[in-house]
C-alpha positions, 0 to 999 in steps of 0.5 A, a space after each residue: 223418502 230422504 230429507 232432500 226429497 221432502 224438501 224438494 216436494 215441499 218446494 214443488 208444493 210451494 211452487 205450485 201454490 205460488 204459481 196458482 196464487 200468482 196466476 189468480 192474483 195476476 188475473 184479478 189485478 190485470 183485469 181491474 187495472 185494465 178496466 180502470 185504466 181503459 175507463 179512465 183513458 177513454 173518458 179523458 181521451 173522448 173529453 179531450 177530443 171533443 173539446 179540442 177537435 169536435 167543435 172545430 171539425 163538426 160544428 160551424 163557426 159562430 158567424 156562419 149563416 145559411 145559404 139563403 141569407 148568404 145569397 140574399 146579402 150578395 143580392 142586396 149588396 149588388 142592388 145597393 151598388 147599382 142604386 148608388 150608381 143610378 142616383 149618381 147618374 140622375 143627380 151627379 151628372 154635371 159634377 162627374 163630367 166636370 171632374 172626369 173631363 176637366 180634371 182627368 189627372 186628378 180623377 184617375 189618380 183618385 180613382 186608382 187610389 180608391 179602388 186599390 184601397 177598397 180592394 185591400 180593405 175587402 180582401 184583408 178584413 174579416 169585418 163585414 163593416 170594413 168590407 162594406 166601406 171598401 165596397 163603397 170606395 169601388 162603387 163611387 169612382 165606378 159610379 162616376 165613370 158610369 155617369 159620365 159615359 151614360 150622360 155622354 151616350 144619352 146626349 149623343 142619342 143612344 138612350 135606347 142602346 143604353 137600355 138594350 145594353 142593360 137588358 143584355 148584361 142582365 141576361 148574360 149575368 144570369 146565364 153565367 151564374 146558372 152555368 157556374 152553379 151547374 159546372 162550378 169546377 170548370 169555372 174555378 179552373 179558369 182563374 189564372 187563365 182569366 187573370 192573364 188574359 185580362 192583363 194582356 188585353 189591358 196592356 194591348 189596349 194601352 199600347 193601341 191607345 197611345 199609338 192612336 189606333 183602335 181595335 174593335 175586337 178587343 171589346 168582344 174579347 173583354 166581354 168574353 173575359 168578364 163573362 168568364 169572371 162572372 161565372 168564376 166569381 160566382 162559383 168561388 162565392 158558392 165554395 167559400 164559407 157562408 159568412 156576411 163578410 164573404 157575401 160582401 166580398 163576393 158581391 163587390 167582385 161581381 159588381 165589378 164584373 157586371 159594370 165592366 161587362 155592361 160598359 163593353 156591351 154598350 160600346 159594342 152596340 153604340 159602335 154597331 149603331 153608328 156604323 
């Protein structure tokens, strides 16, 4: 064996040893590195995911309430509005008639300002106190309208008609809520249709009013529209987040629907009785 062969064998021996040594060293190093890296990565990732996303994705907001409390607040808010209206009918009839009949321009300007301000407060604010104040800004002017209308109808001998209209309104409201709870997607799809229909009906009614004409069928159309709105607003109330503010907002929308439905039903019944 010559010197070159010895040298090559020596290099081969070193290469084999180095290969085996590097192989074992690489396995240990990679195993320890991967284990430590994965453990650290998973710990940091899971901790960061839980802190940044877990609460928002899986935990409800701090101001969320149960569905039972949510519905109770809607009912109590509606009841509050109707009680205020009843008190106004019984104790503020003279004031309401004087304001609406003798100061019509002042009343309607104030009415529009208060309703718009109340609506903006309800829709823009997430504070239930602010929303409740906005709700009162709608309850009071609508209460003046109710007081005037009911006082006039009572004086004309339509007391029983008022009672019947009130009962029909309650039955229809309950029926529309049950329907909305059964088929919410149908009523939610009616939002734009109801809005356009109501605007067109209001425009047509204003044109007929200034033209000195009347069209009784409009009252029936408005009744159908507000029946749809009761179902729509109830379905929407059940879809949104359950908070005190949203409960007051939903009650205010339902209040407007119910009052307008009652006034139209009362007009239809009074006209039928008169004819």
